[in-house]
N, C-alpha and C positions, 0 to 999 in steps of 0.2 A: 243746632244756628240752621236757619232757613233762609238760604241763600238762590236770587235766579238769574237762569241762566238763557239770554237770546241768543244764541246762533244758529244761524242757516242752514250751513253745513254739518249737513249727518254724520261724517267719519270726525270732525275734530270733536261736535259737541258729544259723541259716545264718549271719546277718548278724558273728555274731559266732565264728565261725570263720574269716572272710576275714581278720577285722581280728588273731584271734589270728594264725591263719599268718601273718602278715605283719608279728609282731613278733616273730618268730622262734621258737612256740613248736609244736610236735607233739602235735596235741588229737585226743583221745577227747572223745565227745562220748555224754553220754545221757540220757534223757530219763525215764526212773522211777527213782524216790531206790535203790528195789533194787538197781536194776542199776550206783546209784553207788557203792555201799556194797563191793558184789565186785568190782566192777574200783580199787578205793583197797585193798583188801585182796591184789590181784593182782598189782600196778604198783606200781614205786618214779617217784610223781609230783611233781616238784619243788612244785605247786603244784593245788590244788581249787580253781574260781569252784560257787559254791553256790546255788539259787535258793531263797528262801523264801518261801512264799503266805502261815503266817500262826503262828503261837508253837505253836500243837500242830500243823502238820501232817508231812505224811510224812518231808517234804525235811530240816524242823528236827531230826526222829529224825538223818535221814541224815547231816547235818552232825558231832552229837553224838559217832556212829560214829565219822565218819571221822579225825575226833579221837584217839579212843579206839585205834584202831586202826596210825594214824601221825604218832605223837606231834610228828614233828619237820615234819612239813607247813606250808607257807604255805597258807591257810585261808580266802578271802576269800567273804561272805554278800552277793547280793545281795537284799533286799528289795521285794517287792511293793509297798511302799508306804509311805508316811513314819512307819507307828506307829512308836513307840518302842520299845513292850515286845517289839517281833517284835529290834529290834535288840537288845536290851538280853537278850533270853532268847539270842539266836544267840550272841554273844560269852562268856554265860556259859557256854554249849556249848562252844566251843571255837575261835568263831571267832576271826581275826586281824583281823578288818575287815571294815565292811559298804557295802554303797553300795547308793543306793535307785534303781526303779527309779524313772522313765524318768532313763536318765544319760546322755553324750559319753565312746564308744570312748575319749579319748585319758583321761580322769577313772580308766575302768576300769585301760588297761594303765598307767596311773602309779600304784594301790592296788595292784597288782598288783606292780609292782617294787617297792613300799614294804615290802609283808608279806613279799616276797624275804627282800628286805636282811636283816628282825628277827627271820624264822628264822636267816640264814645266819650273823647274829655282824659284816655286814655294814652299818654305821650309811650307810655316802657311797655313793652311786652307782655310786662307780669300787670292785672290784674290787682290791685287786689280791695279785699272787704275784710274789715278785722283783721285777725289774724289768720287767715287764708286765703292766697292767692294761686290765680289761673294763668300757668305758663301759654299764652294763646304761640307760641312755635313749640312746645316741646309739648304739648295736650296733655297738661297734666296739672294736678293741683300740686301745691305747694305750701306747706306748713308745720313750724315748726322750725321752719332751716330744710327740711326736708323734701323731695321730691315724690310725688303720690301719685302713679298710675291709675286712668282713667281710661274706661271704655268709652266706645266714641257717643255711647248714649249715652255714659256718664259727664261726659265734657258738654254735650251740648244741654242738659239738664239745667247742670250748673250754670255755666256761660251766661246763657237767659235768663237763670237769676238773678247771678249778676250785674248780666247788662239795666236791670232796674231795684238800685237798692233802695232798701226801707219798701217796696212796693209785694204787694201782692200775688201773686202771679197765679192767674187760672189753668186747669188741667188742660183746657182749649191750647192755650199757647203753647202751655210746656209739648203736648203731642204734636202742634205745627214745627215744634224745633228738632224733632224727631224724624217727622218721615214727609216725605215728597208726596206726588200726585202720584203718581205708580207703587206705591208700598201699601199693603193694608197696615191699617192701625189697630192693635191688639189693647184692649180694654186697661188692661192692669201692669201696663208697661211704665207709664210714668210713675204707678207706686213702685213696684221692684226696682224702675232704678233710683231714685231718693231713695229707697232703702238701701238700695248697695252703697252711695256716697256717706249716706249716714255710719255706716258703718267702715265707711275708710277716715272720714273727718270727722267722726263725733257726733252722738243721738241728736244732739244739741244745735248743729250747725243747721239746720236747717228744718222752721218751723210751719206745721201744717194750721192753717185758720180754715177750720170745719165750715167747712157748704165754700169755701172762698176759694182754696188755692194756697202757695205755703211761697214763704221768702226766707230771705236769708235771715241769720241773726244775727248779733254784737253788731260790727260794721262801726 
């Protein structure tokens, strides 16, 4: 899953990068609000986490612009203080939820999962496609009533495919779900990851459409 982080504070941004990648996100980190808007316009992000300092700051304007550019993105604001006006203005600008600094990283991850479920239409933590489920809290697959462990890359690819049920997802989009800007793309990683998922979920769980990409079967 591809996530955009807009956070100017270097120390906090670096800490969040570690936590978000451990939670299976491919993260692009920008420090300037204008860079966040540019990135959002150019990339297909599942979620954006945006730091907002005040009701009239550049971060607030960027948040609103991101919502205009990407109506379906899951958008979580991070308020610099407990001032209710910041959260109210941000929610009216298009944020799905707000978190007040300082916060527990576990709450940040829980709120990200919640806004992603809301934007995808899934109200429960398990996304279901046919007989296969994807547990967004435990970061594992569920099939036949059993939990199946997934690596970070396996989870990201499976989540991306399940975000677009019935659609053929191209290689480029799956690669984007695996790598942030500062990570080198390995040419065969998508093929290797899908092969591993099939070994765990069944060879017919994911179908290749030659020259176009991959799609989930069943449903």
